[in-house]
N, CA, C and O atoms as a GROMACS GRO file, in nm:
protein
  300
    1MET      N    1   8.972  14.818   6.897
    1MET     CA    2   8.843  14.868   6.933
    1MET      C    3   8.799  14.799   7.061
    1MET      O    4   8.820  14.679   7.077
    2LEU      N    5   8.741  14.872   7.151
    2LEU     CA    6   8.689  14.816   7.275
    2LEU      C    7   8.537  14.827   7.274
    2LEU      O    8   8.481  14.935   7.257
    3VAL      N    9   8.471  14.713   7.292
    3VAL     CA   10   8.326  14.710   7.306
    3VAL      C   11   8.298  14.662   7.447
    3VAL      O   12   8.339  14.553   7.486
    4SER      N   13   8.230  14.744   7.522
    4SER     CA   14   8.203  14.711   7.661
    4SER      C   15   8.067  14.646   7.674
    4SER      O   16   7.963  14.712   7.671
    5CYS      N   17   8.070  14.514   7.688
    5CYS     CA   18   7.947  14.438   7.706
    5CYS      C   19   7.983  14.312   7.784
    5CYS      O   20   8.079  14.243   7.749
    6ALA      N   21   7.909  14.283   7.886
    6ALA     CA   22   7.941  14.169   7.972
    6ALA      C   23   7.932  14.036   7.898
    6ALA      O   24   8.015  13.948   7.919
    7LEU      N   25   7.832  14.020   7.813
    7LEU     CA   26   7.810  13.890   7.750
    7LEU      C   27   7.859  13.881   7.606
    7LEU      O   28   7.892  13.771   7.561
    8GLY      N   29   7.865  13.989   7.534
    8GLY     CA   30   7.900  13.984   7.393
    8GLY      C   31   7.794  13.912   7.313
    8GLY      O   32   7.824  13.834   7.222
    9TYR      N   33   7.671  13.938   7.348
    9TYR     CA   34   7.559  13.866   7.287
    9TYR      C   35   7.481  13.958   7.196
    9TYR      O   36   7.428  14.060   7.241
   10SER      N   37   7.472  13.924   7.073
   10SER     CA   38   7.386  13.983   6.973
   10SER      C   39   7.422  14.126   6.934
   10SER      O   40   7.506  14.143   6.846
   11ARG      N   41   7.362  14.228   6.992
   11ARG     CA   42   7.379  14.365   6.941
   11ARG      C   43   7.523  14.412   6.944
   11ARG      O   44   7.574  14.460   6.843
   12SER      N   45   7.590  14.400   7.058
   12SER     CA   46   7.728  14.447   7.064
   12SER      C   47   7.818  14.362   6.975
   12SER      O   48   7.912  14.413   6.915
   13ALA      N   49   7.790  14.233   6.967
   13ALA     CA   50   7.868  14.145   6.880
   13ALA      C   51   7.846  14.180   6.734
   13ALA      O   52   7.939  14.174   6.654
   14LEU      N   53   7.724  14.218   6.698
   14LEU     CA   54   7.694  14.258   6.561
   14LEU      C   55   7.769  14.385   6.524
   14LEU      O   56   7.824  14.395   6.415
   15VAL      N   57   7.772  14.482   6.613
   15VAL     CA   58   7.844  14.607   6.589
   15VAL      C   59   7.994  14.578   6.573
   15VAL      O   60   8.058  14.630   6.482
   16ALA      N   61   8.048  14.495   6.661
   16ALA     CA   62   8.190  14.460   6.652
   16ALA      C   63   8.221  14.387   6.521
   16ALA      O   64   8.323  14.415   6.457
   17ALA      N   65   8.135  14.296   6.482
   17ALA     CA   66   8.155  14.221   6.358
   17ALA      C   67   8.146  14.312   6.237
   17ALA      O   68   8.224  14.297   6.143
   18ALA      N   69   8.054  14.406   6.237
   18ALA     CA   70   8.040  14.500   6.126
   18ALA      C   71   8.165  14.587   6.115
   18ALA      O   72   8.217  14.608   6.005
   19TRP      N   73   8.213  14.637   6.227
   19TRP     CA   74   8.334  14.718   6.227
   19TRP      C   75   8.453  14.636   6.176
   19TRP      O   76   8.531  14.683   6.094
   20LEU      N   77   8.465  14.514   6.226
   20LEU     CA   78   8.575  14.427   6.187
   20LEU      C   79   8.571  14.397   6.037
   20LEU      O   80   8.673  14.402   5.969
   21GLY      N   81   8.452  14.366   5.986
   21GLY     CA   82   8.439  14.339   5.843
   21GLY      C   83   8.474  14.459   5.758
   21GLY      O   84   8.542  14.446   5.657
   22ALA      N   85   8.427  14.575   5.799
   22ALA     CA   86   8.454  14.697   5.722
   22ALA      C   87   8.603  14.732   5.724
   22ALA      O   88   8.656  14.780   5.624
   23ASN      N   89   8.668  14.709   5.835
   23ASN     CA   90   8.808  14.748   5.849
   23ASN      C   91   8.907  14.643   5.799
   23ASN      O   92   9.025  14.674   5.781
   24THR      N   93   8.862  14.522   5.778
   24THR     CA   94   8.949  14.418   5.722
   24THR      C   95   8.914  14.388   5.578
   24THR      O   96   8.981  14.309   5.511
   25ARG      N   97   8.806  14.451   5.530
   25ARG     CA   98   8.755  14.431   5.393
   25ARG      C   99   8.708  14.288   5.369
   25ARG      O  100   8.700  14.245   5.254
   26LEU      N  101   8.676  14.215   5.474
   26LEU     CA  102   8.616  14.083   5.458
   26LEU      C  103   8.469  14.103   5.422
   26LEU      O  104   8.403  14.190   5.478
   27ARG      N  105   8.418  14.023   5.330
   27ARG     CA  106   8.279  14.037   5.288
   27ARG      C  107   8.197  13.912   5.315
   27ARG      O  108   8.077  13.909   5.288
   28ASP      N  109   8.260  13.809   5.369
   28ASP     CA  110   8.190  13.686   5.406
   28ASP      C  111   8.166  13.689   5.557
   28ASP      O  112   8.261  13.691   5.635
   29PRO      N  113   8.039  13.690   5.600
   29PRO     CA  114   8.012  13.700   5.743
   29PRO      C  115   8.075  13.587   5.824
   29PRO      O  116   8.113  13.608   5.939
   30GLN      N  117   8.087  13.469   5.766
   30GLN     CA  118   8.149  13.358   5.840
   30GLN      C  119   8.297  13.383   5.864
   30GLN      O  120   8.350  13.345   5.968
   31GLN      N  121   8.365  13.447   5.769
   31GLN     CA  122   8.505  13.482   5.788
   31GLN      C  123   8.520  13.588   5.897
   31GLN      O  124   8.611  13.582   5.979
   32VAL      N  125   8.430  13.685   5.895
   32VAL     CA  126   8.433  13.791   5.996
   32VAL      C  127   8.409  13.729   6.135
   32VAL      O  128   8.479  13.762   6.230
   33LEU      N  129   8.311  13.642   6.144
   33LEU     CA  130   8.282  13.580   6.273
   33LEU      C  131   8.397  13.493   6.321
   33LEU      O  132   8.428  13.491   6.440
   34ALA      N  133   8.461  13.421   6.230
   34ALA     CA  134   8.575  13.338   6.268
   34ALA      C  135   8.687  13.425   6.326
   34ALA      O  136   8.751  13.388   6.424
   35LEU      N  137   8.709  13.541   6.265
   35LEU     CA  138   8.810  13.633   6.315
   35LEU      C  139   8.770  13.688   6.452
   35LEU      O  140   8.854  13.700   6.541
   36LEU      N  141   8.644  13.721   6.467
   36LEU     CA  142   8.594  13.771   6.595
   36LEU      C  143   8.605  13.665   6.704
   36LEU      O  144   8.643  13.696   6.817
   37TRP      N  145   8.573  13.541   6.670
   37TRP     CA  146   8.579  13.432   6.767
   37TRP      C  147   8.721  13.401   6.812
   37TRP      O  148   8.740  13.342   6.919
   38GLN      N  149   8.821  13.441   6.734
   38GLN     CA  150   8.960  13.421   6.778
   38GLN      C  151   8.988  13.499   6.906
   38GLN      O  152   9.061  13.453   6.993
   39SER      N  153   8.929  13.617   6.916
   39SER     CA  154   8.949  13.701   7.034
   39SER      C  155   8.844  13.679   7.141
   39SER      O  156   8.871  13.693   7.260
   40ARG      N  157   8.724  13.645   7.098
   40ARG     CA  158   8.612  13.631   7.192
   40ARG      C  159   8.529  13.509   7.152
   40ARG      O  160   8.428  13.523   7.084
   41PRO      N  161   8.572  13.388   7.195
   41PRO     CA  162   8.505  13.265   7.151
   41PRO      C  163   8.358  13.252   7.192
   41PRO      O  164   8.284  13.174   7.131
   42ASN      N  165   8.316  13.327   7.292
   42ASN     CA  166   8.178  13.314   7.340
   42ASN      C  167   8.079  13.407   7.272
   42ASN      O  168   7.962  13.412   7.310
   43VAL      N  169   8.124  13.481   7.171
   43VAL     CA  170   8.035  13.573   7.099
   43VAL      C  171   7.925  13.492   7.030
   43VAL      O  172   7.950  13.388   6.970
   44VAL      N  173   7.803  13.543   7.042
   44VAL     CA  174   7.687  13.476   6.983
   44VAL      C  175   7.614  13.574   6.892
   44VAL      O  176   7.582  13.686   6.930
   45LEU      N  177   7.589  13.529   6.769
   45LEU     CA  178   7.504  13.604   6.677
   45LEU      C  179   7.398  13.509   6.624
   45LEU      O  180   7.431  13.402   6.572
   46GLY      N  181   7.273  13.547   6.636
   46GLY     CA  182   7.164  13.467   6.584
   46GLY      C  183   7.155  13.477   6.432
   46GLY      O  184   7.223  13.560   6.372
   47PRO      N  185   7.072  13.394   6.371
   47PRO     CA  186   7.059  13.393   6.226
   47PRO      C  187   7.018  13.527   6.166
   47PRO      O  188   7.066  13.565   6.059
   48GLN      N  189   6.931  13.600   6.234
   48GLN     CA  190   6.889  13.731   6.183
   48GLN      C  191   7.004  13.831   6.186
   48GLN      O  192   7.018  13.914   6.097
   49SER      N  193   7.085  13.823   6.290
   49SER     CA  194   7.201  13.912   6.301
   49SER      C  195   7.305  13.878   6.195
   49SER      O  196   7.366  13.969   6.138
   50VAL      N  197   7.326  13.750   6.169
   50VAL     CA  198   7.421  13.710   6.065
   50VAL      C  199   7.372  13.757   5.928
   50VAL      O  200   7.452  13.801   5.845
   51ALA      N  201   7.242  13.749   5.904
   51ALA     CA  202   7.185  13.797   5.778
   51ALA      C  203   7.203  13.948   5.766
   51ALA      O  204   7.235  13.999   5.658
   52ALA      N  205   7.182  14.021   5.876
   52ALA     CA  206   7.200  14.167   5.874
   52ALA      C  207   7.348  14.200   5.849
   52ALA      O  208   7.378  14.294   5.776
   53LEU      N  209   7.438  14.124   5.910
   53LEU     CA  210   7.581  14.144   5.888
   53LEU      C  211   7.616  14.122   5.741
   53LEU      O  212   7.692  14.200   5.683
   54ALA      N  213   7.562  14.018   5.681
   54ALA     CA  214   7.588  13.988   5.540
   54ALA      C  215   7.541  14.104   5.452
   54ALA      O  216   7.612  14.145   5.359
   55ARG      N  217   7.422  14.158   5.480
   55ARG     CA  218   7.371  14.272   5.402
   55ARG      C  219   7.462  14.394   5.419
   55ARG      O  220   7.494  14.463   5.322
   56TYR      N  221   7.503  14.419   5.541
   56TYR     CA  222   7.591  14.533   5.567
   56TYR      C  223   7.725  14.518   5.495
   56TYR      O  224   7.774  14.612   5.434
   57LEU      N  225   7.782  14.400   5.502
   57LEU     CA  226   7.913  14.377   5.440
   57LEU      C  227   7.906  14.396   5.289
   57LEU      O  228   8.001  14.446   5.228
   58GLN      N  229   7.796  14.357   5.227
   58GLN     CA  230   7.780  14.379   5.083
   58GLN      C  231   7.763  14.527   5.053
   58GLN      O  232   7.815  14.576   4.952
   59THR      N  233   7.693  14.599   5.137
   59THR     CA  234   7.674  14.743   5.120
   59THR      C  235   7.805  14.816   5.146
   59THR      O  236   7.839  14.910   5.074
   60ALA      N  237   7.879  14.773   5.248
   60ALA     CA  238   8.004  14.839   5.284
   60ALA      C  239   8.111  14.817   5.179
   60ALA      O  240   8.209  14.891   5.172
   61ALA      N  241   8.093  14.714   5.095
   61ALA     CA  242   8.192  14.684   4.992
   61ALA      C  243   8.208  14.803   4.898
   61ALA      O  244   8.320  14.840   4.864
   62GLY      N  245   8.098  14.861   4.858
   62GLY     CA  246   8.101  14.979   4.774
   62GLY      C  247   8.194  14.968   4.654
   62GLY      O  248   8.231  14.858   4.614
   63PRO      N  249   8.231  15.081   4.596
   63PRO     CA  250   8.312  15.080   4.475
   63PRO      C  251   8.456  15.035   4.498
   63PRO      O  252   8.522  14.995   4.402
   64LEU      N  253   8.506  15.040   4.619
   64LEU     CA  254   8.644  15.001   4.645
   64LEU      C  255   8.661  14.850   4.656
   64LEU      O  256   8.774  14.801   4.658
   65ALA      N  257   8.554  14.777   4.663
   65ALA     CA  258   8.564  14.632   4.681
   65ALA      C  259   8.636  14.566   4.565
   65ALA      O  260   8.698  14.461   4.583
   66SER      N  261   8.628  14.623   4.448
   66SER     CA  262   8.692  14.563   4.331
   66SER      C  263   8.836  14.607   4.315
   66SER      O  264   8.903  14.563   4.221
   67ASP      N  265   8.888  14.692   4.404
   67ASP     CA  266   9.024  14.740   4.397
   67ASP      C  267   9.119  14.634   4.452
   67ASP      O  268   9.125  14.617   4.573
   68PRO      N  269   9.193  14.562   4.367
   68PRO     CA  270   9.277  14.452   4.413
   68PRO      C  271   9.393  14.497   4.499
   68PRO      O  272   9.448  14.416   4.574
   69GLN      N  273   9.433  14.624   4.490
   69GLN     CA  274   9.545  14.674   4.568
   69GLN      C  275   9.503  14.716   4.709
   69GLN      O  276   9.589  14.737   4.795
   70GLY      N  277   9.373  14.728   4.732
   70GLY     CA  278   9.325  14.770   4.863
   70GLY      C  279   9.362  14.914   4.896
   70GLY      O  280   9.374  14.951   5.013
   71THR      N  281   9.381  14.995   4.793
   71THR     CA  282   9.420  15.133   4.815
   71THR      C  283   9.296  15.221   4.827
   71THR      O  284   9.189  15.188   4.775
   72SER      N  285   9.312  15.330   4.896
   72SER     CA  286   9.202  15.426   4.909
   72SER      C  287   9.208  15.526   4.795
   72SER      O  288   9.316  15.557   4.744
   73HIS      N  289   9.093  15.575   4.756
   73HIS     CA  290   9.083  15.674   4.649
   73HIS      C  291   9.012  15.797   4.702
   73HIS      O  292   8.905  15.788   4.762
   74ALA      N  293   9.071  15.911   4.681
   74ALA     CA  294   9.004  16.035   4.721
   74ALA      C  295   8.908  16.076   4.612
   74ALA      O  296   8.945  16.082   4.494
   75ASP      N  297   8.787  16.104   4.649
   75ASP     CA  298   8.686  16.149   4.552
   75ASP      C  299   8.666  16.298   4.561
   75ASP      O  300   8.585  16.353   4.487
   0.00000   0.00000   0.00000
């Protein structure tokens, strides 16, 4: 995924972190941020953004979060 932002500060970083969490099935915002920082060490998310990310990751977990095989289910 390419996010075009000069600074990677706050909003664009939050969108990237949300996408990364949803696509890696990580539900801990600190794990998502650690993964994001591997590619972009200067990314900054404030406390409110981290809290919003945590809420999103819990919502994104949905019914598949308990699937240990990580398989998709067609409904």
